[in-house]
Every structure is written in structure tokens, then in C-alpha cells.
Residue frames as a rotation matrix with the C-alpha (Angstrom) as fourth column:
UNK 1
-0.230 -0.252 0.940 8.63
-0.728 0.686 0.006 12.60
-0.646 -0.683 -0.341 3.74
UNK 2
-0.412 -0.038 -0.910 9.03
-0.777 0.537 0.329 9.36
0.477 0.842 -0.251 2.02
UNK 3
0.680 0.691 -0.244 8.13
-0.456 0.660 0.598 5.81
0.574 -0.295 0.764 3.01
UNK 4
-0.489 -0.704 0.515 9.81
-0.856 0.272 -0.439 4.45
0.169 -0.655 -0.736 6.10
UNK 5
-0.260 0.388 -0.884 8.93
-0.257 0.855 0.450 0.76
0.931 0.345 -0.123 5.94
UNK 6
-0.711 -0.036 -0.702 9.12
0.577 0.541 -0.612 0.18
0.402 -0.840 -0.364 9.77
UNK 7
-0.890 0.410 -0.200 6.92
-0.228 -0.779 -0.585 3.29
-0.396 -0.475 0.786 10.37
UNK 8
-0.362 0.753 -0.549 4.41
-0.845 -0.016 0.535 2.27
0.394 0.658 0.642 7.75
UNK 9
-0.445 0.182 -0.877 4.22
0.155 0.980 0.125 -1.28
0.882 -0.080 -0.464 9.09
UNK 10
-0.885 0.084 -0.457 3.60
0.445 -0.129 -0.886 0.05
-0.134 -0.988 0.076 12.74
UNK 11
-0.712 0.631 -0.309 0.90
-0.574 -0.776 -0.263 2.50
-0.405 -0.010 0.914 11.47
UNK 12
-0.393 0.539 -0.745 -0.80
-0.621 0.442 0.648 -0.19
0.678 0.717 0.161 9.53
UNK 13
-0.562 0.174 -0.809 -1.12
0.493 0.856 -0.158 -2.39
0.665 -0.487 -0.567 12.42
UNK 14
-0.885 0.259 -0.387 -2.37
0.186 -0.565 -0.804 0.50
-0.426 -0.784 0.452 14.63
UNK 15
-0.621 0.604 -0.500 -4.92
-0.651 -0.752 -0.099 1.75
-0.436 0.264 0.860 12.16
UNK 16
0.024 0.628 -0.778 -6.15
-0.912 0.333 0.240 -1.39
0.410 0.704 0.581 10.45
UNK 17
0.410 0.130 0.903 -5.57
-0.711 0.665 0.227 -4.17
-0.571 -0.736 0.365 13.08
UNK 18
0.688 -0.198 -0.698 -3.20
-0.500 0.568 -0.654 -6.04
0.526 0.799 0.292 10.84
UNK 19
0.882 -0.470 0.015 -0.87
0.354 0.685 0.637 -8.79
-0.309 -0.557 0.771 11.92
UNK 20
0.211 -0.883 -0.418 2.88
-0.329 -0.467 0.821 -8.21
-0.920 -0.036 -0.389 11.62
UNK 21
-0.522 -0.454 0.722 3.15
0.487 0.537 0.689 -10.31
-0.701 0.711 -0.059 8.52
UNK 22
0.339 0.740 0.581 0.21
0.930 -0.171 -0.326 -8.60
-0.142 0.651 -0.746 6.83
UNK 23
0.871 -0.035 -0.490 1.56
0.023 -0.993 0.112 -5.15
-0.490 -0.109 -0.865 7.65
UNK 24
-0.037 -0.998 0.057 5.06
-0.106 0.061 0.993 -6.15
-0.994 0.031 -0.108 6.65
UNK 25
-0.325 0.001 0.946 4.00
0.816 0.507 0.279 -7.28
-0.479 0.862 -0.165 3.22
UNK 26
0.717 0.623 0.312 2.00
0.697 -0.646 -0.311 -4.15
0.008 0.440 -0.898 2.51
UNK 27
0.667 -0.558 -0.494 4.96
-0.185 -0.766 0.616 -1.88
-0.722 -0.319 -0.613 3.70
UNK 28
-0.368 -0.856 0.364 7.32
0.192 0.313 0.930 -3.75
-0.910 0.412 0.049 1.35
UNK 29
-0.105 0.419 0.902 4.96
0.982 0.188 0.027 -3.46
-0.159 0.888 -0.431 -1.60
UNK 30
0.910 0.386 -0.154 4.47
0.375 -0.922 -0.094 0.23
-0.179 0.028 -0.983 -0.92
UNK 31
0.272 -0.894 -0.357 8.21
-0.184 -0.413 0.892 0.76
-0.945 -0.177 -0.277 -0.82
UNK 32
-0.496 -0.472 0.729 8.56
0.572 0.454 0.683 -1.10
-0.653 0.756 0.044 -4.10
UNK 33
0.409 0.732 0.546 5.78
0.912 -0.311 -0.265 0.96
-0.024 0.606 -0.795 -5.69
UNK 34
0.852 -0.159 -0.499 7.56
-0.020 -0.962 0.271 4.14
-0.524 -0.221 -0.823 -4.55
UNK 35
-0.077 -0.993 0.090 10.85
-0.050 0.094 0.994 2.94
-0.996 0.072 -0.056 -5.87
UNK 36
-0.132 0.127 0.983 9.31
0.909 0.412 0.069 2.13
-0.396 0.902 -0.170 -9.22
UNK 37
-0.866 -0.159 -0.475 8.36
0.045 -0.969 0.243 5.84
-0.498 0.189 0.846 -9.61
UNK 38
-0.755 0.582 0.304 5.04
0.536 0.279 0.797 4.75
0.379 0.764 -0.522 -11.35
UNK 39
0.152 0.818 -0.554 2.67
0.976 -0.211 -0.045 6.28
-0.154 -0.534 -0.831 -8.79
UNK 40
-0.139 -0.275 -0.951 4.40
0.267 -0.935 0.232 9.59
-0.954 -0.222 0.204 -8.95
UNK 41
-0.956 -0.293 0.004 4.57
0.062 -0.188 0.980 9.56
-0.287 0.937 0.198 -12.77
UNK 42
-0.573 0.793 0.207 0.88
0.684 0.324 0.654 8.67
0.452 0.516 -0.728 -13.03
UNK 43
0.439 0.812 -0.385 -0.56
0.889 -0.331 0.315 11.00
0.129 -0.480 -0.868 -10.34
UNK 44
0.101 -0.451 0.887 1.99
0.095 -0.883 -0.460 13.79
0.990 0.131 -0.047 -10.01
UNK 45
0.699 0.100 0.708 2.06
-0.670 -0.255 0.698 13.03
0.250 -0.962 -0.111 -6.14
UNK 46
-0.445 -0.891 -0.092 4.98
-0.671 0.400 -0.624 11.62
0.593 -0.217 -0.776 -4.21
UNK 47
0.453 0.580 -0.677 4.13
0.001 0.759 0.651 8.35
0.892 -0.296 0.343 -2.56
UNK 48
-0.561 -0.542 0.626 4.60
-0.624 -0.220 -0.750 8.73
0.544 -0.811 -0.215 1.23
UNK 49
-0.920 0.230 -0.318 3.42
0.385 0.681 -0.623 6.85
0.073 -0.696 -0.715 4.34
UNK 50
-0.565 0.746 -0.353 0.59
-0.187 -0.533 -0.825 9.36
-0.804 -0.401 0.440 4.75
UNK 51
-0.360 0.457 -0.813 -0.61
-0.930 -0.110 0.350 8.78
0.071 0.883 0.464 1.17
UNK 52
-0.729 -0.041 -0.683 -0.68
-0.169 0.978 0.121 5.14
0.663 0.204 -0.720 1.65
UNK 53
-0.863 0.413 -0.292 -2.58
0.409 0.231 -0.882 5.39
-0.297 -0.881 -0.369 5.00
UNK 54
-0.536 0.669 -0.515 -5.11
-0.538 -0.741 -0.402 7.81
-0.651 0.062 0.757 3.43
UNK 55
-0.405 0.333 -0.851 -5.82
-0.847 0.213 0.487 5.67
0.344 0.918 0.196 0.43
UNK 56
-0.774 0.087 -0.628 -6.18
0.154 0.987 -0.052 2.52
0.615 -0.137 -0.777 2.45
UNK 57
-0.846 0.517 -0.131 -8.50
0.039 -0.185 -0.982 4.22
-0.532 -0.836 0.137 4.81
UNK 58
-0.363 0.750 -0.553 -10.88
-0.880 -0.472 -0.062 4.71
-0.307 0.464 0.831 1.94
UNK 59
-0.755 0.059 -0.653 -11.16
-0.293 0.861 0.416 0.98
0.587 0.506 -0.632 1.28
UNK 60
0.110 0.979 0.174 -14.51
-0.587 -0.077 0.806 -0.46
0.802 -0.191 0.566 2.39
UNK 61
0.798 0.116 0.591 -13.06
-0.577 0.430 0.694 -3.05
-0.174 -0.895 0.410 4.82
UNK 62
0.846 -0.440 -0.301 -10.43
0.285 0.851 -0.442 -5.59
0.450 0.288 0.845 5.58
UNK 63
0.594 -0.731 -0.335 -6.93
0.426 -0.067 0.902 -5.70
-0.682 -0.679 0.271 6.92
UNK 64
0.093 -0.627 -0.774 -3.94
-0.378 -0.741 0.555 -4.12
-0.921 0.241 -0.306 5.34
UNK 65
-0.842 -0.444 0.305 -3.49
0.104 0.421 0.901 -6.55
-0.529 0.791 -0.308 2.42
UNK 66
-0.158 0.847 0.508 -7.17
0.958 0.256 -0.128 -6.51
-0.238 0.466 -0.852 1.42
UNK 67
0.640 0.306 -0.705 -7.13
0.243 -0.951 -0.192 -2.71
-0.729 -0.048 -0.683 1.66
UNK 68
-0.294 -0.879 -0.375 -3.91
-0.295 -0.290 0.910 -2.53
-0.909 0.378 -0.174 -0.31
UNK 69
-0.757 0.070 0.650 -5.33
0.538 0.632 0.558 -4.79
-0.371 0.772 -0.516 -3.03
UNK 70
0.350 0.937 0.009 -8.50
0.820 -0.301 -0.487 -2.67
-0.453 0.178 -0.874 -3.26
UNK 71
0.496 -0.269 -0.826 -6.34
-0.211 -0.960 0.186 0.46
-0.842 0.082 -0.533 -3.82
UNK 72
-0.598 -0.801 -0.010 -4.02
-0.207 0.143 0.968 -1.23
-0.774 0.581 -0.251 -6.20
UNK 73
-0.340 0.603 0.721 -7.06
0.838 0.543 -0.059 -2.54
-0.427 0.584 -0.690 -8.20
UNK 74
0.740 0.621 -0.258 -8.41
0.458 -0.747 -0.482 0.99
-0.492 0.239 -0.837 -8.52
UNK 75
0.062 -0.760 -0.647 -4.93
-0.491 -0.588 0.643 2.19
-0.869 0.277 -0.410 -9.72
UNK 76
-0.680 -0.284 0.676 -4.91
0.330 0.705 0.628 -0.70
-0.655 0.650 -0.386 -12.19
UNK 77
0.134 0.897 0.421 -8.22
0.888 0.080 -0.453 0.43
-0.440 0.434 -0.786 -13.51
UNK 78
0.777 0.187 -0.600 -7.24
0.096 -0.979 -0.181 4.09
-0.622 0.083 -0.779 -13.75
UNK 79
0.405 -0.750 -0.524 -3.81
-0.778 -0.583 0.233 3.76
-0.480 0.313 -0.819 -15.08
UNK 80
0.939 -0.020 -0.344 -2.91
-0.153 0.870 -0.469 0.19
0.309 0.493 0.813 -15.84
UNK 81
0.164 -0.970 -0.181 0.45
-0.097 0.166 -0.981 -1.50
0.982 0.178 -0.067 -14.87
UNK 82
-0.074 -0.171 0.982 -0.23
-0.943 -0.307 -0.125 -1.87
0.323 -0.936 -0.139 -11.07
UNK 83
0.786 0.550 -0.281 -1.13
-0.446 0.820 0.359 -5.53
0.428 -0.157 0.890 -11.03
UNK 84
0.149 -0.808 -0.570 2.47
0.276 0.588 -0.761 -6.49
0.950 -0.044 0.311 -10.22
UNK 85
-0.679 -0.338 0.652 2.13
-0.436 -0.529 -0.728 -4.54
0.591 -0.779 0.212 -6.88
UNK 86
0.396 0.903 0.170 -0.88
-0.715 0.187 0.674 -6.67
0.576 -0.388 0.719 -5.67
UNK 87
-0.554 -0.442 0.706 -0.54
-0.811 0.480 -0.335 -9.15
-0.191 -0.758 -0.624 -2.78
UNK 88
0.002 0.493 -0.870 -1.33
-0.564 0.719 0.406 -12.71
0.826 0.489 0.280 -3.48
UNK 89
0.783 0.280 -0.556 -0.25
0.283 0.635 0.719 -14.22
0.554 -0.720 0.418 -0.21
UNK 90
-0.003 -0.744 0.668 1.86
-0.567 -0.549 -0.614 -13.62
0.824 -0.381 -0.420 2.78
UNK 91
-0.325 -0.205 -0.923 3.09
0.526 0.772 -0.357 -15.29
0.786 -0.602 -0.144 6.02
UNK 92
0.791 0.604 0.097 1.45
0.191 -0.394 0.899 -14.46
0.581 -0.693 -0.427 9.26
């Protein structure tokens, strides 16, 4: 299974109490990351909705964007080249 942006957006709101805007921007960034092929090349794992949700669940706290940025930060430290997938701001 791949990333279905609508499904990921819905699951982010359900699991991490995010607003529609917050969940939408994370789903978009996740799809962009998948499309880039970088995550799969670095980890050998296909980026799916389930992988994103599992990784974000490991974050210490926050809504979807804060959790996403925490994960992207750890990928940046481990592999480099992930800073472009971080979230700077979004519309509610």
C-alpha cells in the first residue's frame, strides 16, 4: 500500500487531533517525500500511510506538523537531505 493523501489526512486527524489544515499539509509533504524516492533509497522501506503514522506516533508530543517535523529532523540527522520536507507554516 502506498500513500493515499485523503486517507492519511483523515487518520492524522483521528490519531493526533490535528486540524484539517495541519493534517492536509502533513499528508502533502508525506506524498512529496514518497514521490522523491529518498526515504525508500535511504531506508530500504517503502513509505506508506502506516509507516508515517507509526513514525509520528513515536514523537514526544504535538499535532501532526510538530510530530512530522520531529520525524523529518531525525531523518535529517541520520541521512541528510530531508530539510526540504519540513513544515514551516500552514493554514488552519
